[in-house]
N, C-alpha and C positions, 0 to 999 in steps of 0.2 A: 778511109772514116765516111757516116756515114751525112748523111744530111743534115745540113744544118736547120733549124726550125727558130723561131721566133715566138717560143708558148710565150712567153708576157703579151705578146700583142694580139695573140688569139684570144689570151682571156681577157683584157681588155675590150674587144669588139664585141667579144658573148657580155660581158658586165653589160658596158654602154646600151645592148641591148638590154638585157631585165631590170637594171634603170631608168627606162624608158617603160618599159612593160610596168614599173610599177610607184611611175614619178606619182610623190606626194604620201606613201604609204608608211612610207620611214622615216624619221628624225635625222638630220645628221648623223646625229652622237650613237644613234640605232647601226647608220652606215657603218663608221666603223668601227664597230662590231658582225656587222654581219658582212664584209668584203673580203676579209681573209680567210673565213670560212667558206666561200664561198671558192676560191681562189686553192684553200688546199681541196678541194672535192675539185673541183677542174683539174689538179693533178694523178686523181684517179680518172677521166674520163678517156673512152675510149675516143681517137680522135684515128679517123680514117687515112687522111694524110700523111699521117708519121704512123701507122699501122698499130699503133700501141699507145698507152696511157701519155701523157709525159712523162710522169716516173719510172714506169717499166719500159719508156724509151733510151732512160742512161743506163735502166737499174741490168739493162744486158749486154751493158759495154764493157768492156774487161781499162784495167785503171789506168794502161796506155791509151784505149782510145777513149778513156772519159780526159784526160790531161789533153790529148788531142783537137778533142773537142772544143775546152777550154779554148786555146790557143785560136781557134781557127773564129770562134764568136767574137773575139777582140782584134783577130785581125782583119776582119772581115766587115767589121760595125753593126753586129747582129746582137741582141741586146742576152745578155748569160740572166738566165730562171735560176730562179730559190731552188727549181726541181734537178738541175744540171749542179750549184754549190752545193745542195745536202748529197746527194750521192756522193762526190769526191772527198766533201765532211766523212761521211760513214766509215770512206776507205784507210784511212788510220794514215794520212799521207805518203800516197805512193811517192816511188825516186821520182816521179815527175811533173811531180809539183817542184822541188826540189830544183829541177833544172829550169821550171821556167821564173824562177828568182834569179836568176846569173841572166835573166834576158834583157833588152837593155829598153824595152816598153816598160813601163814605170806600174801603168792600169795592171798591167801582164803579173808583173812582181806584185804590188798590191793587192791581188785577185789572188795570188800562192801564199802568198805571207797568212791570208784572213781563213784562207782552205784548208790549212797547216795545222794553224791554232796556235797550241803552245803543246806540239809533241816533239818531245825530246830530240828525236831524230832530225828536224830541223834547224834544232839550235844552232849546227857549225856554220850554216851559212849563215842564221840570221847575223852572227856576229860577223860574217865576213860581210853582210851589208852595210852594216852600219861603220866601218871603213870606208865603204865605198862615198863617190860622190853622185850622191842619192835625194832628191827633195827631203826635206824637214816632214815633210808628212809622211812619207814613205817608213823614214827610221822613225818614228812616234811610232806606227803602227807596228814595225817589227820590235819594240824595246815594249808595247802594250802587252806582245805575245811572249814574250819571255819574262814581262813579271806576271804572270800566268801561272809560271812554274819555277817561281825566281830562286830556288833554292837549290834542281837543278843547275841551272843558271848561275850560280853564285859563285865559279873554281873560275867560269871565265871571265865571269865580271871581275875577279877581283886581280887575275894578269891583265884584263886591259884598262883599270884601275893605275896597276904601277906600272906603263908605262903609255899612259898621260894618252889614254887614246879615247874619245869619247866621255870624259871624266862623269859626267854632271848624268848622262845618261847611264850612267854606270852606279851611279851614288840612286837614281831611280830606284832601278833594278833590284842594288843590295839592301833597299829603306823594305822592301816586298819578302825578303827570305822570313821563314817564320821557325825557321832552326837555330837557336839562339850560336853566335861566334864575334869571341873576340874580337878578330879583325873587322869585322865588319860595322861592329859598335863604334869602334876606333874610331876606323875609316868616316864614319857618319858624324861624329864628333870633333872629328879634324877639321871637316870642310866646315860647319859651322861654326866655329873658332876662327877661319881663317879667310874665312869670305860673304866680307860685311854686308855687300851689296847685295848677295843672295841670304839672307838671312832667310826669312820671310820659307822661301822653298824649304831650304834646310832645315826649318823649322819641321815643316809638316814633312821631311823623309823620316826624322826622327821619331816624329809625333805615327808614321805609317809602323815603323820599326817596332817600337812596344818595346825599347827597355827602360823603366824609370830611374836606371844609371844618370841619366841626359837630365834627371830633373832638376839638381843643383842648380846646372849649368844658367838652365831655361828663366829657373826663378831669378836668379843674378843680371842677365841679359834682361828679364823684360822690366825690373826693379828700374835700369840707369834711365837717366834722365832724359837722352839724348834719344831713348829709342821712340820711333816716328809711331805710328796710329796705325799704317800697315804692318810694322813691323808687331805690335804689342798685340793684334789683333789672332795673328798666326801665333804667337809664340803661347798665348792665354790655350788659344786653340790646343794647344801642342803640348803646353803643361794636362787640360782637364785630360785628354785623352789615357796621359802615360797615369792618372788618376791622382793630380797633386792638384793645387789652388791657391790661385795668385787673387784678395783681394783690396790690394791698394785700390782708391779711390785715384785718380789720375786724370787731370785737367789738358784736354787735346784737344780745346777751341781755338787754338789758334795753329794748330797742327795742317799743313793745306793739305795733304791727304784725306783729312778730317774735313776740312771745308768744302773738299771737291766730292766726298761719298754724298754730303748732308745736302750739297745745293743738286743732285747726280738723282736720288733720293727721292731728293723735294717733300720731305719729309723731318721734322723735328724731330734731332736724336741730341740723345742727353752725351756730355762730358767723355762718359766712360764705354762710349759709341752703342750705348742699347735704346731702343726708338721707344720715345715719350708715349 
């Protein structure tokens, strides 16, 4: 394996010198625009210690070498640069990344998932990860990747739903399907009707799915007197997202959720939730 380099550390040192040389020349806002450009330029800068540019150093590696280098960076605590990540992302999910997802190191797993992105090649492993004993943040990352191509993940998500495996995650994935499927619609509607404690979230899934057949049910729920302010807000958003409208004036002045939000905002809010 080739030598590990902390290219980000090298850049930070050069940046510090550059900022010192140009002290007072740029505003903080201007620096926010300049620094990313300097970083990209650094990627094409020949470094004697590496015998190449940062981008070129990784471009010369095989897929296997890149994956091995990524694992070594994490194992030895050497910061992983964008140059390494970008090169890996350009390789369309090498098989070695799938192997890293089975690691006991959750940092490495998260990195591998992010680098594989929504590549369908990784989906089988992604679903395996959702059944494992992983930190919820790692699972959230996996779900984000599956949502990126939810139609390709649909059949597996439907099987998981039927088997009662990570059902909330499956709803989140299925709600992002673009191709309409009555099975998906019925699952999203059933979850909305049968999980009163999760009503706002499940209403948002119906909004994401975009099937206006849900409108009559949403309009019925929002008009119920027992609907609290948080539920009202999410239901109203879902109704409008699906092309509907709800115009009845509601009074939430005694609703604890409404009062808490009003107190946190420290701004006068009318009873229908609009800032005055």
